[in-house]
py3Dmol code that shows the C-alpha trace and the ligand (Angstrom):
import py3Dmol

protein = """\
ATOM      1  CA  UNK A   1       0.000   0.000   0.000  1.00  0.00           C
ATOM      2  CA  UNK A   2       1.417   3.399  -0.931  1.00  0.00           C
ATOM      3  CA  UNK A   3       1.790   6.193   1.629  1.00  0.00           C
ATOM      4  CA  UNK A   4      -1.114   8.030   0.019  1.00  0.00           C
ATOM      5  CA  UNK A   5      -3.328   4.945   0.150  1.00  0.00           C
ATOM      6  CA  UNK A   6      -2.440   4.462   3.820  1.00  0.00           C
ATOM      7  CA  UNK A   7      -3.406   8.061   4.458  1.00  0.00           C
ATOM      8  CA  UNK A   8      -6.757   7.440   2.821  1.00  0.00           C
ATOM      9  CA  UNK A   9      -7.224   4.387   4.996  1.00  0.00           C
ATOM     10  CA  UNK A  10      -8.715   1.871   2.635  1.00  0.00           C
ATOM     11  CA  UNK A  11      -6.953   2.641  -0.609  1.00  0.00           C
ATOM     12  CA  UNK A  12      -8.337   4.593  -3.540  1.00  0.00           C
ATOM     13  CA  UNK A  13     -12.008   3.731  -3.973  1.00  0.00           C
ATOM     14  CA  UNK A  14     -12.984   2.591  -7.456  1.00  0.00           C
ATOM     15  CA  UNK A  15     -16.343   4.303  -7.457  1.00  0.00           C
ATOM     16  CA  UNK A  16     -16.713   7.630  -5.662  1.00  0.00           C
ATOM     17  CA  UNK A  17     -19.243   7.195  -2.848  1.00  0.00           C
ATOM     18  CA  UNK A  18     -22.490   8.942  -3.676  1.00  0.00           C
ATOM     19  CA  UNK A  19     -25.641   8.790  -1.607  1.00  0.00           C
ATOM     20  CA  UNK A  20     -28.557   9.106  -3.994  1.00  0.00           C
ATOM     21  CA  UNK A  21     -31.255  11.556  -2.900  1.00  0.00           C
ATOM     22  CA  UNK A  22     -33.975  11.244  -5.540  1.00  0.00           C
ATOM     23  CA  UNK A  23     -34.200  10.751  -9.276  1.00  0.00           C
ATOM     24  CA  UNK A  24     -31.056  12.744 -10.072  1.00  0.00           C
ATOM     25  CA  UNK A  25     -29.088   9.739 -11.364  1.00  0.00           C
ATOM     26  CA  UNK A  26     -31.796   8.760 -13.864  1.00  0.00           C
ATOM     27  CA  UNK A  27     -32.279  12.349 -14.995  1.00  0.00           C
ATOM     28  CA  UNK A  28     -28.561  12.833 -15.514  1.00  0.00           C
ATOM     29  CA  UNK A  29     -28.141   9.585 -17.421  1.00  0.00           C
ATOM     30  CA  UNK A  30     -31.109  10.274 -19.678  1.00  0.00           C
ATOM     31  CA  UNK A  31     -29.891  13.811 -20.359  1.00  0.00           C
ATOM     32  CA  UNK A  32     -26.494  12.370 -21.325  1.00  0.00           C
ATOM     33  CA  UNK A  33     -28.045   9.706 -23.548  1.00  0.00           C
ATOM     34  CA  UNK A  34     -30.054  12.364 -25.383  1.00  0.00           C
ATOM     35  CA  UNK A  35     -27.257  14.882 -25.784  1.00  0.00           C
ATOM     36  CA  UNK A  36     -28.708  17.426 -23.361  1.00  0.00           C
ATOM     37  CA  UNK A  37     -26.579  19.583 -21.053  1.00  0.00           C
ATOM     38  CA  UNK A  38     -27.317  19.667 -17.316  1.00  0.00           C
ATOM     39  CA  UNK A  39     -27.379  22.545 -14.854  1.00  0.00           C
ATOM     40  CA  UNK A  40     -27.152  21.762 -11.138  1.00  0.00           C
ATOM     41  CA  UNK A  41     -28.150  24.464  -8.700  1.00  0.00           C
ATOM     42  CA  UNK A  42     -27.679  24.191  -4.975  1.00  0.00           C
ATOM     43  CA  UNK A  43     -25.891  25.605  -1.947  1.00  0.00           C
ATOM     44  CA  UNK A  44     -22.200  25.150  -1.353  1.00  0.00           C
ATOM     45  CA  UNK A  45     -20.973  21.750  -0.116  1.00  0.00           C
ATOM     46  CA  UNK A  46     -24.227  19.889  -0.774  1.00  0.00           C
ATOM     47  CA  UNK A  47     -22.808  17.229  -3.106  1.00  0.00           C
ATOM     48  CA  UNK A  48     -22.956  18.730  -6.628  1.00  0.00           C
ATOM     49  CA  UNK A  49     -19.331  18.008  -7.474  1.00  0.00           C
ATOM     50  CA  UNK A  50     -19.400  14.556  -5.890  1.00  0.00           C
ATOM     51  CA  UNK A  51     -22.507  13.718  -7.927  1.00  0.00           C
ATOM     52  CA  UNK A  52     -20.828  14.686 -11.198  1.00  0.00           C
ATOM     53  CA  UNK A  53     -17.706  12.673 -10.267  1.00  0.00           C
ATOM     54  CA  UNK A  54     -19.875   9.679  -9.471  1.00  0.00           C
ATOM     55  CA  UNK A  55     -21.884   9.932 -12.705  1.00  0.00           C
ATOM     56  CA  UNK A  56     -18.730  10.345 -14.819  1.00  0.00           C
ATOM     57  CA  UNK A  57     -17.404   7.170 -13.243  1.00  0.00           C
ATOM     58  CA  UNK A  58     -20.662   5.302 -13.675  1.00  0.00           C
ATOM     59  CA  UNK A  59     -20.971   6.279 -17.343  1.00  0.00           C
ATOM     60  CA  UNK A  60     -17.262   5.636 -17.953  1.00  0.00           C
ATOM     61  CA  UNK A  61     -16.542   9.163 -19.159  1.00  0.00           C
ATOM     62  CA  UNK A  62     -13.453  11.321 -18.693  1.00  0.00           C
ATOM     63  CA  UNK A  63     -14.235  14.352 -16.514  1.00  0.00           C
ATOM     64  CA  UNK A  64     -12.778  17.827 -16.873  1.00  0.00           C
ATOM     65  CA  UNK A  65     -13.692  20.095 -13.966  1.00  0.00           C
ATOM     66  CA  UNK A  66     -13.208  23.846 -14.078  1.00  0.00           C
ATOM     67  CA  UNK A  67     -13.673  26.014 -10.979  1.00  0.00           C
ATOM     68  CA  UNK A  68     -14.940  29.221 -12.545  1.00  0.00           C
ATOM     69  CA  UNK A  69     -13.844  32.652 -11.314  1.00  0.00           C
ATOM     70  CA  UNK A  70     -14.517  36.194 -12.445  1.00  0.00           C
ATOM     71  CA  UNK A  71     -11.460  36.307 -14.693  1.00  0.00           C
ATOM     72  CA  UNK A  72     -12.179  33.015 -16.479  1.00  0.00           C
ATOM     73  CA  UNK A  73     -12.499  33.661 -20.211  1.00  0.00           C
ATOM     74  CA  UNK A  74     -13.494  31.674 -23.262  1.00  0.00           C
ATOM     75  CA  UNK A  75      -9.783  31.287 -24.056  1.00  0.00           C
ATOM     76  CA  UNK A  76      -9.210  29.515 -20.712  1.00  0.00           C
ATOM     77  CA  UNK A  77     -11.892  27.005 -21.677  1.00  0.00           C
ATOM     78  CA  UNK A  78     -11.048  26.558 -25.354  1.00  0.00           C
ATOM     79  CA  UNK A  79      -7.252  26.781 -25.406  1.00  0.00           C
ATOM     80  CA  UNK A  80      -4.401  29.032 -26.417  1.00  0.00           C
ATOM     81  CA  UNK A  81      -1.206  29.256 -28.394  1.00  0.00           C
ATOM     82  CA  UNK A  82       1.895  28.807 -26.275  1.00  0.00           C
ATOM     83  CA  UNK A  83       5.489  29.586 -27.138  1.00  0.00           C
ATOM     84  CA  UNK A  84       7.983  26.749 -26.640  1.00  0.00           C
ATOM     85  CA  UNK A  85      11.551  25.918 -27.698  1.00  0.00           C
ATOM     86  CA  UNK A  86      10.299  24.804 -31.126  1.00  0.00           C
ATOM     87  CA  UNK A  87       8.065  27.787 -31.738  1.00  0.00           C
ATOM     88  CA  UNK A  88       4.375  28.288 -31.223  1.00  0.00           C
ATOM     89  CA  UNK A  89       2.067  25.395 -30.417  1.00  0.00           C
ATOM     90  CA  UNK A  90      -1.595  25.037 -29.614  1.00  0.00           C
ATOM     91  CA  UNK A  91      -2.777  23.743 -26.236  1.00  0.00           C
ATOM     92  CA  UNK A  92      -6.380  22.575 -25.872  1.00  0.00           C
ATOM     93  CA  UNK A  93      -8.305  23.957 -22.897  1.00  0.00           C
ATOM     94  CA  UNK A  94     -10.475  21.656 -20.726  1.00  0.00           C
ATOM     95  CA  UNK A  95     -13.636  22.257 -22.753  1.00  0.00           C
ATOM     96  CA  UNK A  96     -11.931  21.372 -26.040  1.00  0.00           C
ATOM     97  CA  UNK A  97     -10.379  18.263 -24.485  1.00  0.00           C
ATOM     98  CA  UNK A  98     -13.754  17.096 -23.226  1.00  0.00           C
ATOM     99  CA  UNK A  99     -15.255  17.633 -26.696  1.00  0.00           C
ATOM    100  CA  UNK A 100     -12.428  15.785 -28.478  1.00  0.00           C
ATOM    101  CA  UNK A 101     -12.529  12.850 -26.033  1.00  0.00           C
ATOM    102  CA  UNK A 102     -16.309  12.694 -25.703  1.00  0.00           C
ATOM    103  CA  UNK A 103     -16.256  13.325 -21.956  1.00  0.00           C
ATOM    104  CA  UNK A 104     -17.897  15.582 -19.407  1.00  0.00           C
ATOM    105  CA  UNK A 105     -16.875  19.205 -18.980  1.00  0.00           C
ATOM    106  CA  UNK A 106     -18.070  20.401 -15.569  1.00  0.00           C
ATOM    107  CA  UNK A 107     -18.054  24.151 -14.960  1.00  0.00           C
ATOM    108  CA  UNK A 108     -18.411  24.751 -11.233  1.00  0.00           C
ATOM    109  CA  UNK A 109     -19.902  28.160 -10.250  1.00  0.00           C
ATOM    110  CA  UNK A 110     -20.422  29.000 -13.912  1.00  0.00           C
ATOM    111  CA  UNK A 111     -22.063  32.375 -13.149  1.00  0.00           C
ATOM    112  CA  UNK A 112     -18.668  33.627 -12.000  1.00  0.00           C
ATOM    113  CA  UNK A 113     -17.130  33.203 -15.466  1.00  0.00           C
ATOM    114  CA  UNK A 114     -16.793  36.112 -17.873  1.00  0.00           C
ATOM    115  CA  UNK A 115     -19.684  36.803 -20.221  1.00  0.00           C
ATOM    116  CA  UNK A 116     -17.625  35.946 -23.321  1.00  0.00           C
ATOM    117  CA  UNK A 117     -17.760  32.270 -22.303  1.00  0.00           C
ATOM    118  CA  UNK A 118     -21.424  32.230 -23.416  1.00  0.00           C
ATOM    119  CA  UNK A 119     -20.213  32.530 -27.022  1.00  0.00           C
ATOM    120  CA  UNK A 120     -18.548  29.114 -26.855  1.00  0.00           C
ATOM    121  CA  UNK A 121     -21.035  27.486 -24.480  1.00  0.00           C
ATOM    122  CA  UNK A 122     -24.249  28.298 -26.359  1.00  0.00           C
ATOM    123  CA  UNK A 123     -23.503  26.392 -29.597  1.00  0.00           C
ATOM    124  CA  UNK A 124     -22.340  23.425 -27.491  1.00  0.00           C
ATOM    125  CA  UNK A 125     -25.386  23.513 -25.244  1.00  0.00           C
ATOM    126  CA  UNK A 126     -28.035  23.404 -27.966  1.00  0.00           C
ATOM    127  CA  UNK A 127     -28.752  21.028 -30.837  1.00  0.00           C
ATOM    128  CA  UNK A 128     -25.712  22.142 -32.791  1.00  0.00           C
ATOM    129  CA  UNK A 129     -23.274  20.647 -30.238  1.00  0.00           C
ATOM    130  CA  UNK A 130     -20.442  22.514 -31.956  1.00  0.00           C
ATOM    131  CA  UNK A 131     -17.266  24.110 -30.743  1.00  0.00           C
ATOM    132  CA  UNK A 132     -15.655  26.705 -32.949  1.00  0.00           C
ATOM    133  CA  UNK A 133     -12.031  27.419 -32.114  1.00  0.00           C
ATOM    134  CA  UNK A 134     -11.583  30.924 -33.405  1.00  0.00           C
ATOM    135  CA  UNK A 135      -7.795  31.029 -33.042  1.00  0.00           C
ATOM    136  CA  UNK A 136      -7.195  27.926 -35.182  1.00  0.00           C
ATOM    137  CA  UNK A 137     -10.296  28.071 -37.368  1.00  0.00           C
ATOM    138  CA  UNK A 138     -11.195  24.534 -36.287  1.00  0.00           C
ATOM    139  CA  UNK A 139     -14.848  23.514 -36.059  1.00  0.00           C
ATOM    140  CA  UNK A 140     -15.475  20.497 -33.783  1.00  0.00           C
ATOM    141  CA  UNK A 141     -18.661  18.473 -33.701  1.00  0.00           C
ATOM    142  CA  UNK A 142     -19.149  17.043 -30.209  1.00  0.00           C
ATOM    143  CA  UNK A 143     -19.329  13.230 -30.240  1.00  0.00           C
ATOM    144  CA  UNK A 144     -22.268  11.485 -28.474  1.00  0.00           C
ATOM    145  CA  UNK A 145     -20.258  10.995 -25.258  1.00  0.00           C
ATOM    146  CA  UNK A 146     -19.699  14.701 -24.707  1.00  0.00           C
ATOM    147  CA  UNK A 147     -21.764  16.411 -22.026  1.00  0.00           C
ATOM    148  CA  UNK A 148     -21.700  19.937 -20.678  1.00  0.00           C
ATOM    149  CA  UNK A 149     -22.532  20.226 -16.972  1.00  0.00           C
ATOM    150  CA  UNK A 150     -22.627  23.509 -15.093  1.00  0.00           C
ATOM    151  CA  UNK A 151     -23.430  24.356 -11.495  1.00  0.00           C
ATOM    152  CA  UNK A 152     -24.061  27.443  -9.452  1.00  0.00           C
ATOM    153  CA  UNK A 153     -25.266  28.479  -6.042  1.00  0.00           C
ATOM    154  CA  UNK A 154     -28.522  30.455  -6.380  1.00  0.00           C
ATOM    155  CA  UNK A 155     -27.870  31.931  -2.913  1.00  0.00           C
ATOM    156  CA  UNK A 156     -24.852  33.862  -4.215  1.00  0.00           C
ATOM    157  CA  UNK A 157     -26.752  35.340  -7.072  1.00  0.00           C
ATOM    158  CA  UNK A 158     -27.086  39.027  -7.603  1.00  0.00           C
ATOM    159  CA  UNK A 159     -28.574  40.848 -10.562  1.00  0.00           C
ATOM    160  CA  UNK A 160     -25.261  41.122 -12.357  1.00  0.00           C
ATOM    161  CA  UNK A 161     -24.111  37.580 -11.681  1.00  0.00           C
ATOM    162  CA  UNK A 162     -27.369  35.735 -12.291  1.00  0.00           C
ATOM    163  CA  UNK A 163     -27.421  33.244 -15.127  1.00  0.00           C
ATOM    164  CA  UNK A 164     -28.975  34.719 -18.243  1.00  0.00           C
ATOM    165  CA  UNK A 165     -32.336  33.153 -19.156  1.00  0.00           C
ATOM    166  CA  UNK A 166     -31.029  32.578 -22.698  1.00  0.00           C
ATOM    167  CA  UNK A 167     -28.273  30.402 -21.226  1.00  0.00           C
ATOM    168  CA  UNK A 168     -30.396  28.755 -18.553  1.00  0.00           C
ATOM    169  CA  UNK A 169     -33.006  27.671 -21.064  1.00  0.00           C
ATOM    170  CA  UNK A 170     -30.545  25.384 -22.820  1.00  0.00           C
ATOM    171  CA  UNK A 171     -30.119  23.096 -19.818  1.00  0.00           C
ATOM    172  CA  UNK A 172     -31.960  20.343 -18.012  1.00  0.00           C
ATOM    173  CA  UNK A 173     -31.928  21.779 -14.477  1.00  0.00           C
ATOM    174  CA  UNK A 174     -31.613  19.818 -11.242  1.00  0.00           C
ATOM    175  CA  UNK A 175     -32.070  21.435  -7.836  1.00  0.00           C
ATOM    176  CA  UNK A 176     -29.890  20.110  -5.022  1.00  0.00           C
ATOM    177  CA  UNK A 177     -30.148  20.830  -1.319  1.00  0.00           C
ATOM    178  CA  UNK A 178     -28.691  19.498   1.923  1.00  0.00           C
ATOM    179  CA  UNK A 179     -29.825  15.891   2.376  1.00  0.00           C
ATOM    180  CA  UNK A 180     -32.525  14.741   4.798  1.00  0.00           C
ATOM    181  CA  UNK A 181     -31.165  13.624   8.203  1.00  0.00           C
ATOM    182  CA  UNK A 182     -30.954   9.879   7.518  1.00  0.00           C
ATOM    183  CA  UNK A 183     -29.115  10.297   4.228  1.00  0.00           C
ATOM    184  CA  UNK A 184     -26.837  13.003   5.612  1.00  0.00           C
ATOM    185  CA  UNK A 185     -25.974  10.742   8.568  1.00  0.00           C
ATOM    186  CA  UNK A 186     -24.977   7.979   6.147  1.00  0.00           C
ATOM    187  CA  UNK A 187     -22.828  10.457   4.194  1.00  0.00           C
ATOM    188  CA  UNK A 188     -21.085  11.841   7.305  1.00  0.00           C
ATOM    189  CA  UNK A 189     -20.488   8.327   8.711  1.00  0.00           C
ATOM    190  CA  UNK A 190     -19.008   7.141   5.417  1.00  0.00           C
ATOM    191  CA  UNK A 191     -16.950  10.215   4.560  1.00  0.00           C
ATOM    192  CA  UNK A 192     -15.573  10.801   8.051  1.00  0.00           C
ATOM    193  CA  UNK A 193     -15.231   7.126   8.994  1.00  0.00           C
ATOM    194  CA  UNK A 194     -17.215   7.548  12.221  1.00  0.00           C
ATOM    195  CA  UNK A 195     -19.950   5.373  13.678  1.00  0.00           C
ATOM    196  CA  UNK A 196     -23.608   5.983  13.012  1.00  0.00           C
ATOM    197  CA  UNK A 197     -24.312   7.420  16.484  1.00  0.00           C
ATOM    198  CA  UNK A 198     -21.662  10.151  16.241  1.00  0.00           C
ATOM    199  CA  UNK A 199     -22.640  10.973  12.641  1.00  0.00           C
ATOM    200  CA  UNK A 200     -26.286  11.298  13.727  1.00  0.00           C
ATOM    201  CA  UNK A 201     -25.310  13.636  16.564  1.00  0.00           C
ATOM    202  CA  UNK A 202     -23.282  15.883  14.257  1.00  0.00           C
ATOM    203  CA  UNK A 203     -26.088  15.937  11.679  1.00  0.00           C
ATOM    204  CA  UNK A 204     -28.647  16.824  14.348  1.00  0.00           C
ATOM    205  CA  UNK A 205     -26.455  19.748  15.383  1.00  0.00           C
ATOM    206  CA  UNK A 206     -26.030  20.767  11.734  1.00  0.00           C
ATOM    207  CA  UNK A 207     -29.770  20.788  11.215  1.00  0.00           C
ATOM    208  CA  UNK A 208     -30.306  22.873  14.363  1.00  0.00           C
ATOM    209  CA  UNK A 209     -27.720  25.377  13.108  1.00  0.00           C
ATOM    210  CA  UNK A 210     -29.461  25.516   9.730  1.00  0.00           C
ATOM    211  CA  UNK A 211     -32.746  26.363  11.408  1.00  0.00           C
ATOM    212  CA  UNK A 212     -31.222  29.381  13.167  1.00  0.00           C
ATOM    213  CA  UNK A 213     -32.676  32.590  11.854  1.00  0.00           C
ATOM    214  CA  UNK A 214     -29.237  34.101  11.942  1.00  0.00           C
ATOM    215  CA  UNK A 215     -29.179  37.156   9.746  1.00  0.00           C
ATOM    216  CA  UNK A 216     -25.438  37.639  10.132  1.00  0.00           C
ATOM    217  CA  UNK A 217     -24.822  34.311   8.462  1.00  0.00           C
ATOM    218  CA  UNK A 218     -24.311  34.379   4.725  1.00  0.00           C
ATOM    219  CA  UNK A 219     -24.517  30.597   4.551  1.00  0.00           C
ATOM    220  CA  UNK A 220     -25.678  27.708   6.676  1.00  0.00           C
ATOM    221  CA  UNK A 221     -23.605  24.690   7.748  1.00  0.00           C
ATOM    222  CA  UNK A 222     -22.855  22.535   4.703  1.00  0.00           C
ATOM    223  CA  UNK A 223     -22.578  18.756   4.585  1.00  0.00           C
ATOM    224  CA  UNK A 224     -18.881  19.343   3.937  1.00  0.00           C
ATOM    225  CA  UNK A 225     -18.457  21.172   7.265  1.00  0.00           C
ATOM    226  CA  UNK A 226     -20.311  18.418   9.125  1.00  0.00           C
ATOM    227  CA  UNK A 227     -17.885  15.882   7.627  1.00  0.00           C
ATOM    228  CA  UNK A 228     -14.899  18.018   8.712  1.00  0.00           C
ATOM    229  CA  UNK A 229     -16.319  18.215  12.243  1.00  0.00           C
ATOM    230  CA  UNK A 230     -16.830  14.468  12.500  1.00  0.00           C
ATOM    231  CA  UNK A 231     -13.328  13.823  11.135  1.00  0.00           C
ATOM    232  CA  UNK A 232     -11.760  16.080  13.762  1.00  0.00           C
ATOM    233  CA  UNK A 233     -13.680  14.365  16.548  1.00  0.00           C
ATOM    234  CA  UNK A 234     -12.552  11.020  15.180  1.00  0.00           C
ATOM    235  CA  UNK A 235      -8.977  12.324  15.203  1.00  0.00           C
ATOM    236  CA  UNK A 236      -9.261  12.912  18.947  1.00  0.00           C
ATOM    237  CA  UNK A 237     -10.314  16.554  19.264  1.00  0.00           C
ATOM    238  CA  UNK A 238     -12.990  17.316  21.801  1.00  0.00           C
ATOM    239  CA  UNK A 239     -16.408  17.821  20.148  1.00  0.00           C
ATOM    240  CA  UNK A 240     -16.486  21.444  21.328  1.00  0.00           C
ATOM    241  CA  UNK A 241     -13.069  22.241  19.810  1.00  0.00           C
ATOM    242  CA  UNK A 242     -14.022  20.476  16.604  1.00  0.00           C
ATOM    243  CA  UNK A 243     -17.339  22.347  16.331  1.00  0.00           C
ATOM    244  CA  UNK A 244     -15.658  25.679  16.970  1.00  0.00           C
ATOM    245  CA  UNK A 245     -12.969  25.142  14.339  1.00  0.00           C
ATOM    246  CA  UNK A 246     -15.078  23.317  11.735  1.00  0.00           C
ATOM    247  CA  UNK A 247     -18.533  24.843  12.111  1.00  0.00           C
ATOM    248  CA  UNK A 248     -18.761  28.101  14.073  1.00  0.00           C
ATOM    249  CA  UNK A 249     -15.612  29.870  12.842  1.00  0.00           C
ATOM    250  CA  UNK A 250     -16.016  28.979   9.139  1.00  0.00           C
ATOM    251  CA  UNK A 251     -19.607  30.262   9.249  1.00  0.00           C
ATOM    252  CA  UNK A 252     -18.975  33.701  10.700  1.00  0.00           C
ATOM    253  CA  UNK A 253     -16.281  36.295  11.360  1.00  0.00           C
ATOM    254  CA  UNK A 254     -18.429  38.032  13.942  1.00  0.00           C
ATOM    255  CA  UNK A 255     -17.380  37.080  17.483  1.00  0.00           C
ATOM    256  CA  UNK A 256     -20.892  37.361  18.902  1.00  0.00           C
ATOM    257  CA  UNK A 257     -22.377  35.230  16.150  1.00  0.00           C
ATOM    258  CA  UNK A 258     -19.712  32.579  16.741  1.00  0.00           C
ATOM    259  CA  UNK A 259     -20.617  32.618  20.459  1.00  0.00           C
ATOM    260  CA  UNK A 260     -24.317  32.235  19.587  1.00  0.00           C
ATOM    261  CA  UNK A 261     -23.503  29.260  17.339  1.00  0.00           C
ATOM    262  CA  UNK A 262     -21.469  27.699  20.141  1.00  0.00           C
ATOM    263  CA  UNK A 263     -24.495  28.013  22.467  1.00  0.00           C
ATOM    264  CA  UNK A 264     -26.319  25.682  20.073  1.00  0.00           C
ATOM    265  CA  UNK A 265     -23.277  23.375  19.998  1.00  0.00           C
ATOM    266  CA  UNK A 266     -23.292  23.184  23.812  1.00  0.00           C
ATOM    267  CA  UNK A 267     -26.873  21.940  23.766  1.00  0.00           C
ATOM    268  CA  UNK A 268     -25.896  19.062  21.473  1.00  0.00           C
ATOM    269  CA  UNK A 269     -22.524  17.905  22.882  1.00  0.00           C
TER     270      UNK A 269
END
"""
ligand_1 = """\
27
ADP
P -20.547 21.125 -3.869
O -19.928 20.762 -5.172
O -22.048 21.094 -3.880
O -20.006 22.409 -3.272
P -19.314 18.662 -2.923
O -19.852 17.745 -3.950
O -17.859 18.993 -2.988
O -20.172 20.000 -2.804
O -19.690 18.022 -1.494
C -18.919 18.261 -0.340
C -18.603 16.955 0.339
O -19.810 16.455 0.932
C -18.141 15.883 -0.637
O -16.745 15.851 -0.724
C -18.655 14.624 -0.006
O -17.724 14.176 0.964
C -19.896 15.053 0.739
N -21.206 14.797 0.118
C -22.217 15.694 -0.023
N -23.308 15.122 -0.559
C -22.990 13.824 -0.768
C -23.709 12.691 -1.287
N -24.993 12.809 -1.695
N -23.067 11.506 -1.334
C -21.781 11.394 -0.922
N -21.066 12.412 -0.418
C -21.641 13.622 -0.340
"""
view = py3Dmol.view(width=600, height=400)
view.addModel(protein, "pdb")
view.setStyle({"model": 0}, {"cartoon": {"style": "trace"}})
view.addModel(ligand_1, "xyz")
view.setStyle({"model": 1}, {"stick": {}})
view.zoomTo()
view.show()
């Protein structure tokens, strides 16, 4: 076993663990079979990326993931000319690679990307399924395997950053949210390697924190943070220390809000 495998505990899993929450697997597979792109909306850390990784594995497709940011341009997606020892050469971007290989291109937080990306995404997202590489003059027809998947967090949206209806209307849209308690407990137990009782306790706390009408909080506790908390407890930290470092502090910079969150923690641990 390699050092990395030892660190992971049980070796590299073949299939990423994904706890199904509804009909999302069927919808995704049917969209892929019929050449339709998929949009996943949901809060941060609720399983969007894990779902796409799982589906790529299940369908046997290469996956190219791009974390979008406000400086991400069409060139970053499509590719660029680079200068090397032997002169200029063309390097495909992740979108072009996914098209050539017939894989999935997953654009995480797509609303962050620059508006010029719509020019390359629109012809790929509708019936044309084409990618035009302006710099090389190449016109690629996406093979049947290719799929465009985008995600965003509707909670972050503002008027400027919202997804344009003309873009949104090209996608099959799936809404994700934090899982119900039983499913979330299974996820936390599996991902953190803790027993069911501890996972259930952490999830119960997470759900209580989510119910708080806390106006200072921009976001509620994600499944990801609950997993971090359980992992730290498993590693030997006291539950209070773990909840402070993995739940209260990541959720707020305001000292009083952190104290209020810890009051809820103290009721649960
Ligand atoms: P998002 O992309 O929505 O921000 P992720 O997919 O990265 O969130 O989810 C955060 C973590 O939560 C994942 O790494 C995984 O450990 C866990 N997780 C969330 N939902 C699920 C699920 N349904 N099945 C398995 N793991 C999940």
